[in-house]
C-alpha positions as CSV (number, residue, x, y, z in Angstrom):
1,X,122.1,98.2,98.9
2,X,120.4,96.0,101.4
3,X,117.5,93.8,100.3
4,X,114.3,95.6,101.3
5,X,110.7,94.6,100.8
6,X,108.4,97.4,101.8
7,X,104.7,98.0,101.2
8,X,103.4,101.4,100.7
9,X,100.3,100.5,102.7
10,X,100.6,101.2,106.4
11,X,98.4,98.9,108.3
12,X,97.1,96.6,105.6
13,X,94.2,95.4,107.7
14,X,92.9,98.6,109.2
15,X,89.5,100.0,109.9
16,X,90.8,103.4,111.0
17,X,93.0,103.8,107.9
18,X,90.2,102.9,105.5
19,X,89.0,106.5,105.0
20,X,92.5,108.0,104.9
21,X,93.6,105.7,102.2
22,X,90.5,105.7,100.1
23,X,90.7,107.1,96.6
24,X,87.0,107.5,95.9
25,X,86.4,106.6,92.2
26,X,90.1,106.4,91.4
27,X,90.9,102.9,90.3
28,X,93.6,101.1,92.4
29,X,93.9,97.6,91.0
30,X,96.6,95.4,92.6
31,X,97.8,94.4,89.2
32,X,101.5,95.4,88.9
33,X,104.9,95.5,90.6
34,X,108.1,97.5,90.4
35,X,111.2,95.3,91.0
36,X,114.7,96.5,91.4
37,X,117.6,94.1,91.1
38,X,120.2,92.4,88.8
39,X,119.3,92.2,85.1
40,X,119.4,88.4,84.9
41,X,117.3,88.0,88.0
42,X,114.6,90.2,86.5
43,X,114.7,88.4,83.2
44,X,114.4,85.1,85.1
45,X,111.3,86.3,86.9
46,X,109.7,87.4,83.6
47,X,110.4,83.9,82.1
48,X,109.0,82.2,85.2
49,X,105.8,84.2,85.1
50,X,105.4,84.9,81.4
51,X,101.9,83.3,81.4
52,X,100.8,85.8,84.1
53,X,102.2,88.9,82.5
54,X,100.5,91.3,80.1
55,X,103.6,93.5,79.7
56,X,107.1,93.9,81.1
57,X,109.4,96.9,80.8
58,X,113.1,96.8,81.8
59,X,115.0,100.0,82.5
60,X,118.5,100.8,83.6
61,X,118.5,103.0,86.6
62,X,121.0,104.2,89.3
63,X,120.7,104.1,93.1
64,X,122.5,106.1,95.7
65,X,122.2,107.4,99.2
66,X,122.4,110.9,100.5
67,X,122.2,112.7,103.8
68,X,119.4,115.2,104.1
69,X,118.6,117.6,106.9
70,X,115.0,116.9,108.0
71,X,112.7,118.1,110.8
72,X,111.3,115.4,113.1
73,X,109.1,116.4,116.1
74,X,110.3,120.0,115.9
75,X,114.0,118.9,115.9
76,X,116.4,119.0,113.0
77,X,118.4,115.9,112.2
78,X,120.5,114.4,109.4
79,X,118.8,111.5,107.8
80,X,120.1,109.0,105.2
81,X,117.7,108.9,102.2
82,X,117.5,106.6,99.2
83,X,118.0,108.2,95.8
84,X,116.6,106.7,92.5
85,X,118.1,108.2,89.3
86,X,116.3,107.8,86.0
87,X,116.5,109.4,82.6
88,X,113.6,111.2,80.9
89,X,112.8,108.2,78.6
90,X,112.3,106.0,81.7
91,X,110.2,108.6,83.4
92,X,108.0,108.9,80.4
93,X,107.7,105.1,80.2
94,X,106.5,104.7,83.8
95,X,104.2,107.7,83.5
96,X,102.4,106.0,80.6
97,X,101.8,103.1,82.9
98,X,100.1,105.4,85.4
99,X,102.8,104.9,88.0
100,X,103.8,108.5,88.6
101,X,101.4,109.7,91.4
102,X,101.0,112.9,93.4
103,X,101.6,112.4,97.1
104,X,101.6,114.6,100.2
105,X,104.9,114.0,102.0
106,X,104.8,110.4,100.8
107,X,101.1,109.9,101.9
108,X,98.5,109.0,99.2
109,X,96.2,111.8,97.9
110,X,93.0,111.7,95.9
111,X,94.8,112.6,92.7
112,X,95.3,110.1,89.9
113,X,98.4,109.5,87.9
114,X,100.1,112.5,86.3
115,X,99.9,112.7,82.5
116,X,102.7,115.0,81.5
117,X,106.3,115.8,82.4
118,X,108.4,118.9,81.8
119,X,111.1,118.8,79.2
120,X,114.4,118.5,81.0
121,X,117.2,120.7,79.6
122,X,120.5,119.1,79.1
123,X,122.5,119.1,82.3
124,X,119.5,119.9,84.6
125,X,118.4,117.6,87.4
126,X,114.7,117.5,88.2
127,X,113.8,116.3,91.7
128,X,110.6,114.5,92.9
129,X,110.6,114.2,96.7
130,X,108.4,115.0,99.7
131,X,107.3,118.6,99.7
132,X,108.9,119.1,103.1
133,X,112.2,118.9,101.2
134,X,111.2,121.4,98.4
135,X,113.8,124.0,99.6
136,X,116.7,121.6,98.8
137,X,118.8,123.0,96.0
138,X,121.8,120.6,96.3
139,X,122.4,117.0,97.3
140,X,125.6,115.1,97.6
141,X,126.0,111.7,96.1
142,X,129.3,109.8,96.5
143,X,131.0,113.1,97.5
144,X,129.8,114.8,94.4
145,X,127.5,117.8,94.8
146,X,124.5,117.8,92.5
147,X,122.4,120.9,91.9
148,X,118.7,119.9,91.8
149,X,115.4,121.6,90.9
150,X,112.4,120.6,93.0
151,X,109.5,119.9,90.7
152,X,106.7,118.2,92.8
153,X,105.8,115.6,95.4
154,X,105.6,112.7,93.0
155,X,106.3,109.1,93.6
156,X,106.3,105.7,91.8
157,X,103.0,104.3,93.0
158,X,100.3,105.7,95.2
159,X,102.7,106.5,98.1
160,X,106.5,106.9,98.4
161,X,108.4,103.7,99.0
162,X,111.4,104.8,101.2
163,X,113.2,101.5,100.4
164,X,114.4,103.0,97.2
165,X,112.8,106.4,96.3
166,X,112.9,109.0,99.1
167,X,114.2,111.2,96.2
168,X,113.8,110.6,92.5
169,X,116.1,112.5,90.1
170,X,115.1,112.7,86.5
171,X,117.8,113.8,83.9
172,X,118.6,113.7,80.2
173,X,120.4,110.6,78.9
174,X,123.8,112.2,78.8
175,X,123.6,113.5,82.3
176,X,122.4,110.1,83.5
177,X,125.6,108.5,82.3
178,X,127.7,111.2,84.1
179,X,125.9,111.2,87.5
180,X,127.4,109.0,90.3
181,X,125.4,106.0,91.6
182,X,125.2,102.3,91.4
183,X,123.9,101.0,88.1
184,X,121.1,98.5,88.5
185,X,117.8,97.6,86.7
186,X,114.1,98.3,87.3
187,X,111.4,96.0,85.9
188,X,107.8,97.1,85.7
189,X,105.4,94.2,85.5
190,X,101.7,94.4,84.5
191,X,99.9,91.2,85.4
192,X,96.8,89.8,83.6
193,X,94.9,89.6,86.8
194,X,94.0,92.1,89.5
195,X,94.4,90.8,93.1
196,X,91.9,93.1,94.7
197,X,92.4,96.8,95.4
198,X,95.8,98.2,96.2
199,X,94.7,99.9,99.4
200,X,94.0,99.2,103.0
201,X,91.0,97.0,103.8
202,X,88.8,96.1,106.8
203,X,89.9,92.9,108.5
204,X,86.4,91.6,108.3
205,X,86.3,91.9,104.5
206,X,86.8,88.2,103.6
207,X,87.0,88.9,99.9
208,X,89.7,91.6,100.2
209,X,91.7,89.4,102.7
210,X,91.6,86.5,100.3
211,X,92.8,88.6,97.4
212,X,95.7,89.9,99.6
213,X,96.6,86.4,100.6
214,X,96.6,85.3,96.9
215,X,98.8,88.2,96.0
216,X,101.3,87.4,98.8
217,X,101.5,83.8,97.6
218,X,101.8,84.8,93.9
219,X,104.7,87.3,94.5
220,X,106.6,85.4,97.3
221,X,109.3,84.0,94.9
222,X,109.7,87.4,93.2
223,X,110.4,89.1,96.5
224,X,113.1,86.6,97.3
225,X,115.0,87.2,94.1
226,X,115.2,91.0,94.0
227,X,116.6,93.9,96.1
228,X,113.4,95.9,96.2
229,X,109.8,95.0,95.5
230,X,106.9,97.4,95.3
231,X,103.2,96.7,94.7
232,X,101.6,99.2,92.3
233,X,98.5,99.8,90.2
234,X,99.0,99.9,86.5
235,X,96.6,102.6,85.3
236,X,96.6,103.3,81.6
237,X,94.5,106.3,80.4
């Protein structure tokens, strides 16, 4: 997997996007991160920043790529998409952090974090992806066909990060071991400080701009050590 750092905010400094990315009264603190990389790299980051961290949770996950038929500008095309495979225990863990969020084809909605997950029967594969892909019944990973059941347009964070989660597959522990994919690790960090709001801001807002610059400085070394880095809001209910 190539190293990718991608923010879910499109146009960080944007007046026109301010309304579209607003969440009303929904809290969106810039106080967390999802990192994907090698286990030792993630442990090193935690040790380097332990005085800044309230909590850290390490999960084993799998990553893969698949080709999906999509419609772009009224034309169908085959597009390579990133697949994140997690087991139900991991899904429940990130849900309790408030990370599983409703989106609309990857775009933020006014909805807050989801608070429950369906029980996944043994051998079944639950799929979170853009609702434009909801008719998909099967995907191919490493030449293996996998039957999937679309559940909802849910992502890790307030919008879908296509660097690693075009598609999220949730399975039971046994099925997780059997599915193809590259084993790697995902760390969820909750920091003891919020660096402003995790949403677009007006370029004239000096306070918001300063908070963003502080966040960029604080996370710079983390981004250099991992394969994927995603800014998130930790929202515990």
